[in-house]
N, C-alpha and C positions, 0 to 999 in steps of 0.2 A: 503494498498499498502506499510504503515512505517512496520510495522512486515514483510511483503512479503520481502521487499528489504533486512530488519535484519536478515534473516533466508536466505536468499541467499548468501549477506557477509559474514555468520559464514561459511555455508558450503563450499564456495569458499577460504575461507584463511585454513579453515581444510583439504582441497584437499592438500593447498600449504605447508601445515605445515608436512601433512604425509606422503603422497605418491604424484604419477604423476598421475592424473586424465586421464580416458580416455573418446575422444571426438573423433564424427563423422557425417559427414553433405552430404547430397546429397540427391537428389531424383532416383527414378529409372525409365527409359521410354525405349520403342522400340523404334527403327531403323527406318529409316523413308522407306517410302512404294518405293520398285522398280517401275521404269517407265521405258516405251518402249522403251527410246533412252538411259538408260543406261542398257539393258539386254547381250549386246554383252559385258559387262565387269561383267559378275553374276560373272564367279571365280574368276575374280583378287579381286572384292571387298568383298568375303566369304573370302579370304588368307588374306585380309588387316583387315576385321574385326576380325579375329579370333586373330588378334597381338593388336587390339584396333583401328582401323580406327575410324575415327569419322567422316564420311560424312554421318552418319545421318542411314545407311545400315547396322543394326546388325543382321545379318543372322546366323543360327548358324548352325557350321561346329564340325565334328567330336572333334575335341580339346576342343570345347566348352562344351560339353553335360555333363559334370561330374553337376550333382547339385548340385546348390549352392543355400544360403537362405539368401540375404542381410535386415538388420533389417534398418530401415530409421524413423525418424521422422522430423516433419516440424510444424512450427506453420502457423494459416491464419486462415480466414473466413470459414464458410460451404463450401462457392463457391469454395476455395482454396482445401478444403478436398474434394469434389466431383471429381475435373477435374484429382488432383494431382494421385486419388485411380486408372480413368481412362487410368491415363499413366502407372500406375502400372500393370494394367492388359493388357496392349497392349504388353507392353514390354514382358510380361510373355507369352505372344500369343507366338509373334516373336521368343525369347526366352526358349523354355517349360522348360530349365532347370534351371530357371533362376525364383525362388520364393521370396517372399518380406513379412515381419510382419513390415506393418506399424503404427506409433503412432502418429495420429494428436493429433494436441491441439490449444487452443488460445494462444495468447500473453501472458497474465495474467499468471504466474506459469510456465512456458516453463523452462526459465532456474533457475527455481528452482528445478524444478524436473530432472533437466538433471546434476545443483550438484551433487544432492541424488544421482542419477544414476552411476555418476564418484565416488563416495565415497564408494560406493557397488560394484565397476566394470561389471557392469551392462549396458554400454550405447549403444547404437545403434551403427550399422558400419555405417553409414551416417545420418549426421543430420544439418539441415537448422540453419548457422551461421550467427551470428549479428556483424557488423563492432564495436558497442558497448562492446563485449565481447572476439573477434574474439583473442586479446592478454593475455588476462586473462588465455585461454584455450591451447591457445600457449606456453605460458612462461611455466605452468606447464608441460610441452610435453604431450599433452592429445591428440595433431592434430599431423596426420601423415605427411609428407612430400609428397607431390605429384608432384615434378620435375621428379623423377624419369620416370614416366607414362609420363612427356612432355616428356623429351628427347627421350624416347623410341617408340613415337606413337600412344599411348595406350590413351591417351589426347589431344586433336587440341584444342589448344588456339591461331591459326596462326589469326586468326579475331577477335581476342579479343586486344583493346587497351593496351598499354604495362601501361600505367599512371593506369589505371585498373587495370588489371594484377596484376600487384605489391602489391593495395592495401591488398591481401593478403597472402603476404609473409612478415614474423615477423620473423626479425635476418634473418637467413642465409636458413630457413626453407618456403617452397610455402606450407600454411597451410588452404589456403582457396580459391575456383575456385569461383569469382563472377560469379551469375546467372543474372544479371541485372544491368541496373543502374538507381538511382535516384537520384531528386534534390528538395530542399524543394518549395513547390510554396502555393499561396494561393488558394483556393479551392472558389468561390463566387457563389450563388444562384441568378441568375435573375431575378426572379420571386417575389422574396423576396426584391430584390434592389428595379426593378419598382414598386412595390407595397406600396414603401415606401416614394414615390417619390427622391430616391436617385441614384445617376450616378455610372453605374458599374467600375470597379477600371482600370485604366491607367497605363502602364506599368512605369511612372516615378514616381507614387504616393508614397507620405511619410506615415510615423509611424501618422501623424498628419491628413493625408485624411483617413488613418484607422480607426481611434478612431471616425471620425466624419462621416462615412458611417456605422458603425455599431452601432452607438450609434441612428443614425436616424431608421434604422431598429428596435432594442431594443424597441423602444419607439411606434412606431407603433403596434410590434406584444406584447408589453409587459414581453418578455423574455428575457435572455442572447443570444447576437449575434455574440461574437467573440470567436468563439471556438479554442482548439488547438486538435484538434480529440479527443481522449476517454482518451487523459493522462494528457490535463492540460498544461498550462505553464511552470510549475516545474517536468513534468512526466519524463523525463530524460534532456540531456544538450544538446540534438541536436538546441532544439528553440535558447539556452541561446547563444550556439556558433555562431547562423547566427548573435545575437547580437553584441557577442564581435568582430566578425572579421570584422561589419559594422566599428566599432573604430579603425579599424586596426590592431588590437592586435589578441593573438593565446589564446583561452581555457586551451591550457596546454604545457607546458615546452617540448623541442624536446625529452628529457630524461624521461618526465613523472613523475620528481618529484614533479612538483607544478602546481599551475596553471602559464600560460604564460602573464597575464599582470598584471599590477600592481597597477592598481588605482581602489577601491573600490566603487567611486561612479558610475561606469559602469556598477555594480551587484545591486548599490542601485536605480538607474534609471530604470532599468529591472524592479524588485520588483514594486516600486512605481507606472510602468503605468501598469501593473495588480491589484495594488491595487486601482486604482482610479478608473478602469473601473471596477472591479469587485462591491466596494461598487455603482454606478450608473445602476448596473443593467446592464451593457454594455458584460461583460464576467460572466461566471459562478463562485461562491464560492466553495470553497472547496465541500462541503456536496453536492452542485447540479453538480460537477464535478466527485464526486462518483458515482452518480446516471448515469450521461452520459456514464460512463466507462461501467456500466453494462448491458447496452443496445445493446452495438454494433452499429459499425460504421454505416450499414444500416437505424437505426435508430435515427441517429441523428439529431440533429432539420433543419441543413442545407439541410438535405436531403427531409425533409418534410416539404418545404419552409415555416418553422421558424425561419428562421438565415440568416443569410447575407455569412458569412466566416467561415471556417476553417483553420488553416495552419497543411499542410500533407506535405506528399510527393505527386511528380508529378503522379502516378497510383491511386490515393484513387479515382477521375472519374474513370475510368474503373472499380474498386473495386466495387463502389456502384451504376455503372449504371443499372443493374436489377433493383432497389427500383425508381431510377430518373437518367434518361438521358439526361438533361438539365443543368447541371453543366457545369460550365468552370474554366481554370485555368488561374492567372495574377503573373506577376513575385511579390514577395516579396517583401512592402515597406522598402524605404530605406533615410533614413533623415541624414545620417553621410556619412564619405568622404568611408572607407574601402570599398571594394569588398567583400561581404558578404557570395557570393552563393558559394558552392563548388560541385561539380558532385560525388556523393558518390554511393559506389557499393549498391545496393538495398540490396542484402543479399548476403549469399556464401554455398557454398554445403562444407563441410569437413569432412573428413574421420580419424576415432580413429586410436589413434597410438595401439590399441588394436585390432581394426580389422582383421581377418583371411582370409577376403577375399577382400582385399585393392585394386588390380588389376581390380577385375568385378566390383566396387563400381567406380573406375578411370573410365572406360567405360562407365558407366551409366551416369557418370556426364557428359562424352565428348559427350553422344549422345543429353542429356538432352539441351546442349548449343547451337548445331550443328545442330540438327535435323529439316525440317523444318515440317515434320509431327506431332514432339510434340508440334511445335511452334502452329502450326494449334492450338491444345489443351489448353495449353497455354493463348493464345492471350493477351499476354501484360500485364499479372493479376497481375506477381510478380516484374512488371517494364521494362522499355524498356532493349529489351532484348540485351544481351552483344557482341554478334559475329553480325560484319558488315554485314557481308553475310544474317544472318537473319532477320536484320532490312531493308534490299533492299527486301530482297525477301516478307515478309507482308507488306510493304509500297504498293508494285507492285502488290498484291494477287486479290486488291479489294475486300478482303471478312474482311476490319478492318471498326470496327465501327466508328465513330465520336468523341466517345470519346478516343480512341484508337489512332487516327490520329494525334487529339489533345495533349495525352501527349507524343507521338512521336515528335511533332513539338518542345512541350514547352521545352524538351531538349534542342535542337539546337539552341532554343533564349536564353535561359538560360545560358548555357553552352558557350557564346559567350561573356555574362559579368560574368562569374566565376572567382574565384580565385583557388590556388592553393589545390587540394584535400588534406586535413591533415591527419597527420598519425592515424594508429586506436587507439581509445582509450586508455589508459592506462593502467597496473592493476590497479583495487581496483576501477575501474568505478562504479562499482554498490553501496559501499557505499558512493561513490562522489554523485551521482544520488541522494542517498538516503539524502545525507546531505543538496542536493542544495534544494531538494523538503520538508524539516522541514522548513530548512529556508524560502522560499519561501512562505510557506503556514503559518508559524508563522508572517509574515508581513497580509496577508490577513486577519488571524483572530485576529489581533491586538494587538496582544503578544508581537511583539518587532517593532521599527522601522526599513524602508528600512534600512539604515545606520548601526544601530545592527544587521541585519539580516546579510547583507554581510559581515560585520567584522568576525561575525559568522561563516560562511561556508567558508570564505578563510581559519580562522585557523584550521575546521575542513579539509576541505579539503587535505591542504596542509599535515597535520597529515599523512592522508590515505594515499597521492601519496609520500610522503617520506619510508613512512614505506612498500611499496608496490613494489618500485622501485627502490628504491636509491641501488647502488652497494651493495654488501655482502663483 
């Protein structure tokens, strides 16, 4: 992971120094199926969709028949790849003039490849973009401003909460359209917990309760039980962000030039907690974590009834439901006064500044977030749909699985206790994440104390953030 993150950071920095990177994001989707009760509006819908109406009925008109090829990239599991390709095929079926060149991949290496493409001027028209990196690409003028398509009606965001919609705005530009909302959760395995004679989590549980539960299961199975998906507790800054917010602080300053909290004891306590659990075989050591990263989410021990918990986003149970449909969600543990949770955009679609088909990309993104037909296929796999109309439709459809219903319900429960959504991560986040991973793993390996590693992380993060975000 270290070498990967170093290459990514170097490429992003090179893009900043040499030229503006070209980034793009999104997915292609066909229009909603026409129904008998809308047949009388066919001519109006055709006219509206020709100009970008997003009701879901992307019908072909004379003006829309010019051949268009949209290059699109996204990360995800095989399940996501399969259904996204179905969406692209359906969109082409309903809009024969639109073709796609798809570049699906896993999360690992996705942004490294995107940086390479940016450096060579070969980025796709639409890219799936993450909250961790949207600021970096936006500030390098890589992403198109989509506000003009919102203003013209091509891109319909009328059913998207304004606070979530604004997470895609960097500076004065609307550089990303959120596709879904996500919020941190503890996924737990009732079978593994019951077999160990432990009690499933309550909504008011603490970190002490979390450690006790996972210790019991680890002692029963002989394997680490407290997981952090496939990335580990230091894989990126999201889990640590929750920890800092619980202490009443912010991970980053508002201007992105440094850490937003002053007390290194907060960082040291986080490192020490995972060090103690790793030493007791309650959570994976770095080598074990590397092995978990290689197997993928559907093969994680929690899915195979060998671990009690994993900290993930709330769509995890839906993602792995094909392998285990018995997993449940619990609120994150809390032992402090601050409000740690925040509602996060699950991911964005962004359009590259260099794209020659921006309006067609905007039409597709609009359909993706507003189409009932598309969301029947997506089925909440990318997170809770960002459109309130689509959420209502899916809840009333009677087609949702138990995991999907719980995922939607968890958002409502967690949002009731969540704090303000932080700004997108500042430029240089890839380097900050690498420094954080190196510091945390140095503690697990016994190369540094938690206090030493916390001080090292602050020094390195401050230098990185000042270099990337201080006014020139």
